[in-house]
C-alpha positions in Angstrom: -68.6 55.3 78.3 -65.0 54.3 78.8 -62.8 56.8 80.7 -61.0 58.8 78.1 -58.2 59.3 80.5 -57.3 55.7 80.2 -56.1 56.3 76.7 -52.3 55.8 76.6 -50.3 58.9 76.3 -46.7 57.5 76.6 -44.8 58.5 73.5 -47.1 61.5 72.6 -44.7 63.9 74.2 -42.2 63.0 71.4 -44.8 63.3 68.7 -43.1 65.2 65.8 -44.6 68.3 64.4 -43.6 69.9 61.1 -41.6 68.2 58.4 -40.0 65.3 60.2 -37.6 63.0 58.4 -36.8 65.8 56.0 -33.9 63.8 54.4 -36.3 60.9 53.6 -38.9 63.3 52.3 -36.4 65.0 50.0 -35.2 61.7 48.7 -38.7 60.4 47.9 -39.6 63.7 46.2 -36.4 63.3 44.0 -37.4 59.8 43.1 -41.0 60.8 42.3 -39.8 63.5 39.9 -38.5 60.8 37.6 -42.1 59.4 37.5 -44.3 62.3 36.5 -48.0 62.2 35.8 -47.6 60.8 32.3 -45.9 57.7 33.7 -48.9 56.9 35.8 -51.4 57.7 33.0 -49.4 55.3 30.7 -49.5 52.6 33.4 -53.2 53.0 33.6 -53.7 53.0 29.8 -51.7 49.7 29.7 -53.3 48.4 32.9 -49.7 47.6 33.9 -47.8 47.5 37.2 -45.4 50.4 37.8 -42.3 48.1 37.7 -39.7 50.8 37.2 -41.0 52.9 40.1 -41.2 49.8 42.4 -37.7 48.7 41.4 -36.2 52.1 42.1 -37.8 52.3 45.5 -36.5 48.8 46.2 -32.9 49.7 45.1 -33.0 52.8 47.2 -33.9 50.7 50.3 -37.1 52.4 51.1 -39.3 49.3 50.8 -37.1 47.7 53.5 -37.5 50.6 55.9 -39.2 48.5 58.6 -36.9 45.4 58.2 -34.3 45.3 61.0 -30.7 46.1 60.1 -29.8 42.6 61.1 -31.7 41.3 58.0 -30.5 44.0 55.6 -33.2 46.6 56.2 -33.1 50.1 57.6 -34.7 49.3 60.9 -36.7 52.5 60.9 -39.8 53.2 63.0 -43.3 53.2 61.5 -43.3 57.0 61.4 -40.6 56.9 58.8 -42.5 54.4 56.6 -45.6 56.7 56.9 -43.5 59.6 55.7 -42.4 57.6 52.6 -45.9 56.7 51.6 -47.2 60.2 52.3 -44.6 61.9 50.1 -45.3 59.4 47.2 -48.9 60.4 47.2 -48.3 64.1 47.7 -46.1 64.0 44.5 -49.1 62.7 42.5 -47.7 59.1 42.4 -49.4 56.1 44.0 -48.0 53.8 46.7 -50.6 51.1 46.2 -48.0 49.1 44.3 -45.7 48.8 47.3 -47.5 49.6 50.6 -48.5 46.1 51.4 -44.9 45.0 51.9 -44.6 47.5 54.7 -47.8 46.6 56.7 -47.6 42.8 55.9 -44.1 42.8 57.3 -45.3 43.1 60.9 -46.8 39.7 61.0 -43.6 38.0 59.9 -41.4 40.2 62.1 -43.5 39.7 65.3 -44.6 36.1 64.9 -42.3 34.4 62.4 -39.7 32.0 63.6 -36.0 32.8 63.5 -35.6 30.4 60.6 -38.4 32.1 58.6 -37.0 35.5 59.2 -33.5 34.5 58.3 -34.7 32.8 55.2 -37.0 35.5 53.8 -36.2 39.0 55.3 -32.8 39.4 53.7 -34.2 38.4 50.3 -37.1 40.8 50.7 -34.8 43.6 51.8 -32.5 43.1 48.8 -35.4 43.1 46.4 -34.9 39.5 45.3 -38.3 38.6 46.7 -41.5 40.6 46.7 -44.0 40.2 49.6 -46.9 42.3 48.3 -49.9 40.0 48.4 -52.2 39.6 51.4 -54.8 36.8 51.1 -57.6 37.5 53.6 -60.9 38.8 52.0 -63.3 36.2 50.5 -66.3 36.7 48.2 -68.9 35.5 50.7 -67.5 36.9 54.0 -66.0 40.3 53.2 -65.0 42.1 56.4 -66.4 39.2 58.5 -62.9 37.7 58.6 -63.6 35.1 61.3 -66.1 33.4 59.0 -63.7 32.9 56.1 -64.0 29.5 54.4 -60.6 28.8 52.8 -59.4 25.7 54.6 -55.9 24.4 55.3 -55.7 20.7 56.4 -52.5 19.2 57.8 -51.2 16.3 55.7 -47.8 15.1 57.0 -45.2 17.8 56.6 -47.6 20.0 54.5 -50.9 21.7 54.6 -53.4 21.3 51.8 -55.3 24.5 51.0 -58.7 24.8 49.3 -60.8 27.9 48.8 -60.9 31.3 47.2 -59.8 34.9 48.0 -60.8 38.1 46.3 -59.4 41.6 46.2 -55.9 40.1 46.7 -54.0 43.0 45.1 -50.6 42.4 43.4 -50.8 38.6 43.6 -49.6 38.5 40.0 -46.7 40.8 40.9 -45.6 39.2 44.2 -43.4 36.2 44.9 -44.9 35.6 48.4 -48.4 35.8 49.8 -49.4 36.1 53.5 -52.4 33.9 53.6 -55.1 33.5 56.3 -56.9 30.1 56.2 -59.1 28.1 58.6 -57.3 25.2 60.2 -60.1 24.2 62.7 -63.8 24.3 61.6 -65.7 27.2 63.0 -68.2 24.9 64.8 -65.3 23.4 66.8 -63.8 26.5 68.3 -64.7 28.3 71.5 -64.1 31.8 70.2 -65.1 32.9 66.7 -61.6 34.3 66.2 -59.9 30.9 66.9 -59.1 28.2 64.3 -57.4 30.5 61.8 -53.8 30.2 60.8 -51.3 32.3 58.8 -49.1 30.9 56.1 -46.3 32.3 54.0 -47.2 31.0 50.5 -44.6 30.8 47.8 -46.6 31.9 44.8 -43.9 30.9 42.4 -44.0 27.2 43.2 -47.8 27.1 43.8 -48.8 28.6 40.4 -49.8 25.8 38.1 -50.0 23.4 41.0 -53.5 24.1 42.3 -53.1 27.9 42.5 -54.9 30.1 39.9 -54.8 33.9 39.9 -57.2 36.0 37.8 -56.9 39.7 37.4 -60.0 41.8 38.2 -60.9 44.8 36.1 -61.4 47.8 38.4 -62.0 51.5 38.4 -58.4 52.2 39.2 -55.1 50.6 38.3 -54.7 48.7 41.6 -53.6 45.3 40.1 -56.1 43.4 42.2 -57.0 39.7 41.7 -59.1 36.8 42.7 -57.2 33.7 43.8 -58.3 30.1 43.7 -56.8 27.3 45.8 -57.3 23.7 44.6 -55.3 21.3 46.8 -52.4 23.7 47.0 -49.7 22.2 49.2 -47.8 24.5 51.5 -44.9 23.2 53.7 -45.8 23.1 57.4 -42.6 25.1 57.9 -44.3 28.0 56.3 -46.9 28.2 59.1 -46.3 31.5 61.0 -46.6 31.2 64.7 -49.0 28.7 66.2 -51.8 26.9 64.4 -55.2 28.3 65.0 -53.9 31.6 66.5 -53.5 33.4 63.2 -56.3 35.9 63.6 -54.5 37.6 66.4 -51.3 37.8 64.3 -53.2 39.5 61.6 -54.8 42.0 64.0 -51.3 42.9 65.3 -50.5 44.3 61.9 -53.8 46.1 61.3 -52.9 49.2 63.4 -49.8 49.6 61.2 -52.0 49.2 58.1 -54.4 51.9 59.3 -51.6 54.3 60.0 -49.8 53.7 56.7 -52.9 54.0 54.6 -53.9 57.2 56.5 -50.5 58.5 55.5 -51.3 57.9 51.8 -54.6 59.8 52.3 -52.7 62.7 53.8 -50.5 62.8 50.8 -53.5 62.8 48.5 -55.0 65.6 50.4 -51.8 67.7 50.1 -51.8 67.0 46.3 -55.3 68.2 45.9 -55.0 71.2 48.1 -51.8 72.4 46.4 -53.2 71.9 42.9 -56.5 73.5 43.8 -54.9 76.5 45.5 -52.5 77.2 42.7 -55.2 76.9 40.0 -57.6 79.1 42.0 -54.9 81.8 42.0 -54.1 81.4 38.3 -57.5 80.9 36.7 -59.2 84.2 35.7 -62.9 84.4 35.0 -65.0 87.5 34.8 -61.8 89.5 35.1 -60.7 88.1 38.5 -58.9 85.0 39.9 -61.5 82.4 40.9 -59.8 82.0 44.2 -60.9 85.5 45.1 -64.5 84.1 45.3 -65.2 82.7 48.8 -67.3 80.0 47.2 -64.1 78.6 45.7 -61.8 79.6 48.5 -63.7 78.2 51.5 -63.9 74.5 50.4 -60.2 74.5 49.8 -59.5 76.2 53.1 -61.8 73.7 55.0 -60.1 70.8 53.2 -56.8 72.1 54.5 -58.1 72.4 58.1 -59.4 68.8 57.8 -56.1 67.6 56.5 -54.2 69.2 59.4 -56.4 67.7 62.0 -56.1 64.2 60.4 -52.3 64.7 60.2 -52.1 65.3 64.0 -54.2 62.2 64.7 -52.0 60.1 62.5 -48.8 61.5 64.1 -50.3 60.6 67.5 -51.1 57.1 66.4 -47.5 56.7 65.0 -46.0 58.0 68.3 -48.0 55.5 70.3 -47.2 52.6 67.9 -43.5 53.3 67.9 -43.5 53.6 71.7 -45.0 50.2 71.9 -48.3 51.5 73.4 -51.9 50.4 72.5 -53.1 52.6 69.6 -56.2 50.9 68.2 -58.5 53.9 68.6 -55.9 56.4 67.4 -55.0 54.3 64.4 -58.6 53.8 63.4 -59.5 57.5 63.9 -56.5 58.5 61.9 -57.6 56.3 59.0 -61.2 57.6 59.3 -60.2 61.2 59.4 -57.5 61.1 56.8 -59.7 59.2 54.3 -62.4 61.8 54.7 -59.9 64.7 54.5 -58.5 63.3 51.2 -62.0 62.9 49.7 -63.1 66.4 50.7 -59.9 67.8 49.3 -60.5 65.8 46.1 -64.0 67.2 45.8 -62.7 70.7 46.4 -60.1 70.2 43.6 -62.8 68.8 41.2 -65.0 71.8 41.8 -62.1 74.3 41.5 -60.9 72.9 38.2 -64.5 72.6 36.9 -64.7 71.0 33.5 -60.9 70.7 33.3 -61.0 68.3 36.3 -62.3 65.8 33.8 -59.4 66.2 31.5 -56.9 63.5 32.1 -53.9 65.8 31.5 -54.6 67.6 34.7 -54.6 64.3 36.7 -57.3 65.5 39.1 -59.7 62.8 38.0 -57.1 60.1 38.3 -56.2 61.0 41.9 -59.9 61.6 42.7 -60.7 58.0 41.6 -57.7 56.7 43.5 -58.5 58.4 46.8 -62.1 57.3 46.8 -61.1 53.7 47.6 -59.9 54.8 51.1 -63.5 55.2 52.2 -63.9 51.4 51.6 -60.6 49.8 52.0 -58.7 48.5 53.8 -61.6 49.0 56.2 -64.8 50.9 55.6 -65.6 54.1 57.5 -68.7 52.5 59.0 -66.8 49.6 60.5 -64.4 52.1 62.1 -67.4 53.9 63.6 -68.7 50.6 64.9 -65.4 49.9 66.5 -65.3 53.3 68.2 -68.9 52.9 69.3 -68.3 49.6 71.0 -64.7 49.6 72.1 -64.1 53.2 73.0 -67.6 54.5 73.9 -68.8 51.3 75.5 -72.0 51.0 73.4 -73.6 47.6 72.5 -71.9 45.6 69.7 -73.7 46.4 66.4 -72.5 43.5 64.3 
């Protein structure tokens, strides 16, 4: 087993407790009040993207939280972005329409050229461009990213791309896509993670020129798609970083992704716990509030304890990330614990509301469906356990 004392602690001394970034939290709550439960039910009925909500967050500058001030953003740390997403979910809204722009941003910020950053970041910060699509997962490889089959072949000052992606959410609502493709065949590389490259694809110019996007019908309104590339030409200038080193660039952003998604889970947990606690105090059956019964009270209380524990782990991961310290174990554990906490809280709310939990007007069933995906994506709980088993506990690789 690896020595636990080797885990980095720099930055943890400054880990915030309580309601940090109270001004941002208050502002997000105020925005969310204008988009009550009916707004989200209507979007789901129409299977539509929450354009008005996204536009307001963009105008308010919150989607540019992580973009440096030099490029027109707020230049805030990851913890501030986490707070934004958490409050959106705690209010009963859903950040799935916007969160990718925050965690995709890291690849462009860390590995993009000065020219790329000057060209795209001010436009994204101003809301004139949307970067919401992340083309990685494929139908035949799933989480085995190093074996993806979409190919990019150099042809003069362009790359020609052929292949397919799936579960590429918001591709129909984004101007740009961060795309991972193979530039050197797998049988010609020394390491399985080599030979992959990252491109910034302009969806607007590629649509109708070899790029086809088809919407997928899913359990929740996540605006996800499958994407087909048939000789799509991408300028070589849109290659991010070095050719064949893209897998490492993608990995750099995955800790941020874990932390931000964990924050959404924590918001969901707060939503469920608040609604369940209030209903348990108000609902009277057999002459007494149902919350007086320990069979109702205990699952909610346990969900709260799980939420608080997950919140502390996520704050620790944020503190390490913002201090520039390694945080892989903490980011993965935060996502694992927060996703399980939100699911347990959802289950407690479903049981507390009983039959009324199935009534759409209470919004428990909508949030219950939405929070279930976090057990699967953006990484499944089992893969996190495999990561911890191998890289933290030193056990043999299981996959």
